[in-house]
N, C-alpha and C positions, 0 to 999 in steps of 0.2 A: 676510608681513603677519600681524600678531597677530590673535587672536580679537577681534571687535568688543566694545566694552564692553556691559555688561548692558542699559543704557538705550538703546543704539543699535539701528539696523536690523540684522537678522540677514543681510542681503544683503551679501556680501563678495567680493572678487576672489580668484582662485587664488593660492596661495602658491608661491614658487619657492625661493630660498635661505633655509634656516632650519637650526637645529641638527640636526634629524632628516633633513635633505635637503641635505647639504653641497655647496656649489658648484652647487646646483640639478641634481644628477645625474639625478634622476627627472623633471625638467621641472616645469612648473607643476602643482601639485596642487589640485584643486578643493575649495572649502569650500561647504557647502550654503546654499541660499537658502530660508529658512523662511517667506518672505512669503506663500506660498500658504496658509499657516495664519493667521499674523498678522504685521504689519509690524514688531513689536518688543515688548519687555516692557511698555513704557508705552503701547502702542497703545490708543486709546479703544475699539476693538472688543473687546479682552479684557475690560475692565470692563463694557461693554454686554452681552456674551454671558453673563458671570457673573450680572449682575443679571437679565437676561431668563430665563436658565435656572432660577435660583432661583424666580422668580415662576411660571414654567410648571410646575416640579416641584410646587410647592404646589397649583396649580390642578388638575394631573393627579391628585394624591393626593385632593383634595377631591371630584373628580368620580367617581373610580372605586373608591377603597378601600372594601371591604365591599359593593360593588355589582355585582361581575362576574357572580355567579350570577343575580341578578335581571335584569341586562342581557341575558344570553344567553337567559334564559327568556322575555323579552318579544318583542313583534312585531319582526321583522327583527333578531333577536338576533345573528345571525352578522355582519350589517353593523355593528352597534354594537361588537361585539368587534373586528372588523377595524379600525375607526376608532381604537379604544384601542391596538391593537398598533402601528398606524402612528404615532400620537402618541408612544408609548413609544420607538419606533425613532428618531424625529427628535430626541428629547431625548438619547438615548444617543449619537447622532452628534455633537451639540453638546458634550456632556460629553467625548466622546472627542477632539474637536478641541482642546479646551482642555488636557487632560492630555497629549496627544501633543506639543503645542507646548512645554509646560513641561518635559516629560521630555527632549525633544531639545535644548532650550536648555541644560538642566542637564548633559546628556551631553557637550556641547561643552566644558565646563570645570566639573567638579564641585567644584573648590576655590575658585571665585569666590563670595564671600558673597552678592552681589546675586542671582546665579542660583540659589543654594541657597535663599535666602529666597523668591524667586519660585516656585520649584518647591514648596517646603513650603506656601506660602500657597495656591497653586492646588490642591494635593492636599487640603488641609483643606476648601476650599470645595466641591470636587467631591464629596468624601466626604459632606459635609452635604447637598448637593442630591440626590445619588444615594440617600441613605438614605430619601428620600421616595418613591423609585421601587421600593424593595426589596419592597414588598408585592405588586407586580404578578405576577412569576413565581411567588411563593409562593401567591397566591390562584388563579392559573391552575391550579396543581397540585391545588387542592381542588375544582375543577369535576368533576362526574361524567364518567367515561370516555365513556359512550354519548352524553351531551349534547354534549360537545366534539367527538367523532368525527363526529356528524351535522353540526355547524356547519362542520367542515373540508371537507365535501363541496361547499360553495359555492366558486366560483372565486376570489374575492378572499381570503378567509381561508385557503383551501386552499393558496395560495402559501406561507403560513407553516407548513405542516404539518411540514416538517423541524425547524424551530425549536421548535414546540410539542411535538412528540414527543421532542425532545432534552431539554428542560427537565423533562419528566415522568420521565425516567430519574433525575433528582436527587430525586424525591419521597420515596423511602424514607429519605433522609438529611437532609431539611430539618427545621428546628426551629421552635418557636413564633415568631411574627412578631417579638415584642419581643426575644427572644434573638438572632434573626438581625440585627436592627437594632443591638443592642449589639455583636455581633461586628464588624459592618460599621463602625460609627462608631469603635470602639476600634482598628481596624486602623491608623489613621494614627499612633497613639502606640504601636502594637505592632509587628507584622511590618514595616510600611512604614518605621517609624523605624529598625529594626535593619538593614533593607536599605540605607537611606540611610547609616547609619554605616559599613557595609561599603564602600560605593562611595567615600565620602569618605576613608576610611582607605587603601584601595588606591590611590586617585589621589594621595594625599599622600606615599606611600612613595618613598624614593630609594635607589638601589642603587649602591654605590661600585665601579666597575670601572676599575681603573687610576687615572687622574687625573680620570675623569669621574663625575659624579653623574647617573644615568639614572633615568627613570621605568620602569614595568613593561614596556611593550611593547618598547622598544629593548633592554632587558636580556634578555628572552625571545628576541628575534631573534638575539642573540649566541650563543645555544645552538645555532644552525645555522651558525655562522661556520666557514670552512675551517680556522682556527687552533685546534688543540686547547687551546692555552694560553688563548685568549680564551674558549672554551667553558667551561673549568674556572673561569676567573675569574668569568664570569657566573653559573655555578651557585653558587659560593661566596658571591657578592654576594647572590643571591636568598636563600640559606639564612640568611645573617647578618641581613639585614633582616627576614625572616619570623620568625626567632627573637625579635627585639626586639619584634615586634608580636603574638607568639603568644598572649599572655594575652587580648588584645582579640578576636582571631579565635576563640579557644576560647569566650569568653563569648558572642559573637554566635551561634556554632554551637549551643551548649547551649541558649540562650534560644529560638532559632527551632525547634529540634527539640522542646523542651518545649511551645512554643506550638502546634506542629502536633499533638502528642500530645493536648493538651487538646481541640482542635477535632475531631480524629478520634474521640476517645472520646465527646464529646457527640453527634456525628452518627451514631455507630454503625458507623464503618469498622473492620473487624477487622484488616486488614493495613496496614502502614505506607505502602504504595504504592497502596492501593485508590482513594484520592481522585484520584490522577494517572491511573490507568487509566480511571476514570469520565470524567474531563475529556477524556481522549484518545479516548473512545468505542471503546476496545479491550478485548477480553476478557482477564482475567488469565492464562488458560491460553495465549493467543497470546504474551503477553510471556514467560511461563515457558518456552515452547517456544523462543523466540528466545534467551533467556539460556542455557538448557541447551545449545542447539546451538553457540553461540559458545564457551562454557566448554569443551565437549568438543573444540572445534577449536583451542584454545590450542596444543597441541603441533604441530599441522600448519601453523599460521599464524605467530603471533608467535615461539614458541620456535624454530621452524625458520629463520625469516627472520633473527632476530638472531644465530643461530649462523653463518649465511652471511655476514652483515655483519661480524661479528668477524673472520672469516677474511680478508675483503677488506681490512680495516684492519690486518691483521697482529697481531691481539690474540686472546688466549684468551677474554677476556670484555670486553664493552663497559662502560665506566664510564657511569653514567646520563647524564652530560652529552654522551656521544658517541652516544646512541641516535638522535638526529635529525641527526647530523653529515652534511654533504654527502659523497657518495662521490667517490673519485678520478675526475676527469673531469667532475664535475657542473658545471652552469651556475651559477656563483656571481657573475656580473656583476650590476650594478645594472640592472634593467629599467625604462626610462622609462615614465611613466604612459601616454603615447600608444600605446606598443607594447602595454602591457597591455590598453588599451581595444580596439585593433584585433584583438588575439589573441582576446579573448572574443567580440566582436561577429562576427568572421568565423566562429568555431565555431558560434555560435548561428544565423547566417544559413545555414550549410551544412545545418543540420537543418530550419529553417523561417524564411523571411524575416520573417514576422510576429513571431517571437520576438526577432530582432535589432532590429526596428523599435521594439518596446516597450522593450527594454533601452537603446537609444540615447537615449531620452528622459531617462533618469537622468543621462546626461552632458550632453546639450544644455540641459536645463531646470534644472540646479542642484539635483539631488536626491541628490547624493553629497558626503559630507565625508570626504576622504581623508587629510590629514596627521596624523601623530602629534604631538600638542601636549602640553605640560605641563598636567596637570589633566584632560585629556580622558579619557573613559571608555575602558578598555582593550578589546581584542578587536574584534569586528565584529558588526553586526546589520543587518537590514532591518526597519524599523518600518513597519507597515502604515498607521498613523494611522487615518483613517476613509475610507469609500468616497466621500464627497463631496470628498475631497482626493486624495492619492496617497501612496505609500510614500516613505520616505527611507532611504538606506543610509549607515551609518557604518563606516569602515575605519580602520586604522592602517597605512597603506601604507608598506612599507619597501623596496620594489623587489626582493623575492625572488621566486623561482618560486612558492613557496607563497602569496605575496601575490596573484599573478595568479589562482591557483586560488581564493583567498578571494573575490576580486572576482567570479569566475564563480559561486561559491556564493551570495553575497548577491544578485547580480542575478537568479539563479534564483528566490530568494524574492520579489524585487521583481516579476518578471514574473508569478509566481503570484498575488501580491496584487492586481496590476492586473487580471488576468483574472477573479479572483473578486469584484472590487469590485461589479459590477452585481447581485450577490445581495443587496446591502444590508447595513446594519450588523449585523443579527442573524444573518445566515446566511453572510456572506463569510468569517468566521474559520474556519480549517481546523484540525482536531485535530492535535496536534504530530506524531503518527506519520506523517501524510500531509503535514504542512507542510514536511518535509525532502525531499519527492520532487523538486520542481523544482530545488531548490538542488543536490542531489547529482547530478541528471541534467545540470544545467548544467556542473558540474565534469567529469563524464564526457565530455561533448561537447568541452570545451576540451582535456582530456587527449588524447583520441583524435585530435583535429585536430593537436596538437603532435607526437604520436607518428608520425602518418602523414608528417609533414614533417621527421622526424629526419634529420640530415645524414650519420650514419654508424651502423654497428651498435653501436659503443661508446656513442654518445650515446643511442641507443634503449634500450640495456640500463640506462643510468643513469636514464633517464626511467621505465622500468618499475619499477626499484627505488624511485624516489621515489613512484610511485603506490601501490606495495605499502605503503610506510610510511604514506602518508596513509590508506589503507584500514584498516590496523591501528590507527591513531590514532582513526579514526572508529568502528570496530566493536569491536575488542578493548579499547581503552582506555576507551571509553564504557560498555561492559558492566562493566568493572572499576570504573568510577566508580559505576555503579548498585549493584554488589555492596557497595562501600564504604559508600554511603549507607544501604543496608538494614542493614548491621551496626551503623552508627553510631546510627541511629534506634531499632533494637531494644535496643541497649545503654543508650541514654539513658532508656528506660523503667525501668531499674533504678537510676537516679540520675544526678547530674551527672558528666560525663566530664572527666578531667584532660587537659591537652594531651598528656601522654605516652601516655595511652590512645588518643586519637584518632590520634596519630602511629603507634602500634603497629598499629591497625586498617588504616591506610593502607599501611603497609609490607607487611603480610601479603598484602593483595589485590594489590599491585603485583608482589611476587615471584611470585605464582601466575600472573598474567597475562603478565608479560614473560618469565619463564622463566630457566633457569640460566645463560644467556650474557649477561645484563645484570646488572652488579654495582651495587647501590644503595648508593652511598657515603654517608658521614656528611653530613648536611644535607638529603638528599632526603626525610627523614621529615616535613619542614615543608611540602612542596609542595602539600598539600591546601588550604592556607590561601587560595590566590589563585583557586580555581575558583569563578566567580560563580554557576554553575548551582546549586550546593549551597545557596546563599543565596536566590537569586531564584526558583527554580523547582525545588523538591525532586523528584527522580526524573525530571526532564526528559530526562536524558542518554540513556536507552535509545532515545529517538526518533531519535537520530543513527544508531545501529546498525540500527534498524528501516528508516530511510530508505535507508541504504547497501545493505543486503541487498535491499530492494525494488527499488531502481534497478538493481542488478546483474541481477536477474531481468528487469526491464522492458527493460533495454538489450539483453539477449540476445534478447528477443522482437523488439525493433526491428531488430536485425541480420539476423534471419531473416524479417522481415515483408515482405509485399507492400505495395502502396499502401494508404493509409488509416490507418497508424499515427499520423501526426502529428495527424490529425483526432481520433482517439480520445484522444490525449495531451492536446490542448487542451480537450477535453470534461472530462477528469479535473480539470484546473486550474480551469476555469470553474465547476465544481461547488461550490468553496469547502467549506463545512461542511454541505451539503445531503444528502450521501450517506455511508453507512457504507463502511469500507474494502473490505468484501467486494463491495459493488455497484460500486465504482470499479475494482476489479481484474478483475472478471469479464470485461469485454470483451477483456482481454488473455490470458485463460485462466489467471489466477493466483489463488491462494487462500492467504492468510496463515495459515489454520488448519491447513493441510497441512504436516507436518514437512518434506516434500520441498521446500517453498517456501524455507525457510531454508537447507537443504542446497544448493539451486541457487545462492543468493546467495553463500554462503561458498565454493562450489567455484570461483567466478570468481577470488577472491583466491588460492585454492590453486593454480589454474592458472597465474596470473602468477608465483607462486613456483616452480612447476615449470619455467616458461620460463627463469627466472633460473638455476636449478640446471643446466639443460641448457646454457645459455650459459657457465656457469662451467667446464663440462667435467669 
């Protein structure tokens, strides 16, 4: 079944036979039901909420702007400020519902003009309404520390202490109100517009592989095909198409890097990644320790593993299109959707039935969009929407083992978002460094469950190798991405970069991280162009490595723990954004500021490589 037209209800039946699911090998693939947000693009509730939100935002601004200090100083000031925070949170929830719906509809088909217009229109209206609320956190940050601290001692306002203390960390970098408003309002024609151009460009690209014209996701999947000929053909197709669009991607990258530099300079951020560290509520020295530990481990991890894989494949060096090739004896069959579902839910249930129960709601209630469709956003994500609704998961399911692990990953995010929801719209969001905890933990549970049920030593060895590759992609590759971003943004400060310069930076970092046994052939220099994180969330990528190493350490605690681990784990997820990473890890005896913490996480990967070398004999 095709995607419903833009004016129709977003409730649709599962798809079976389609170009990305020949003969229905994967079984019916679900398409999400967005009616828990709104019934359709032309739903009267959308227009009503836009009108109501605009009016409420105007009223909120008129009531509170310039009055917070007097409000707090007056009789029952803490109660008055509490009422203001509650009203602000309710408005943020309604704004979040609208933009979540628009972005999810748009992600379903970014090439559909009606959806693109709807998304753009909603984005403009949300930006306009939210501009009226912009004063609130800025004015809160101008309240005297002692006055606000005293007010937070009251039970009602005290509940919002984590949020109030969090926004005060932004105080040194906030600008005068009208400049903040200008930055905010122009974002829709600035960063947001360039993000949208990237999305629509990527979705519109076609890659000629043999006689087929494919979109990005199926082409990337061919890079894991058992046939070396198909892997090379896919790589060549990617490079050919990327080269044709390289001027556009170079312009987008240059513009967004300059946009970020201007914002950083005005706010007083000294390092290119400082804003991301602040948003993640993680100390720069913690990130530096992670990056240094991973880079020092390149020879023991990626370099050593790819040398071993080259031997297994009878090669001196792996061509870059063979880096993720399936190993001899690997499970390359198409995995039906229902098998993927039961595999993940069984693994979750083995850890904690509550975890499986929450995850099962995503299947039962239409919270997952699984098929790979023309125009659909590539990759995978779990969108939290707002606490008054629930998350939605987007996949591009191709029936591979890695797709099952992606399902486990995104459902981990979803479970986390459901559990954190009761914290409310202001405190449910989790810093990115901790947002990957449940997703990577969900992957680990699923992998361990599959490994325990391996039918033979050969299959077990192949599974171990696959897990090592996934960990290298999550840790080594993401730190390499972070290093590339740093080099790119620093170089951009010296002037606009040519496509050749960006490609050169990319190749230098990739050679360093992948090592001497991976040969980066012609065409690979363009592969930076499709990474969406560079565009949508600069310096996001280290969060994956942070989460993987954290989970490796956390899982080691779980394996050696007595009763009570699950309860502490759920407390961590339920906390949302209310606690610092040091407070959340303390009950497990872990401390991310300790260099040994990162060594412990990396030693898990190294140990798996040791096991593979022992099996190799």
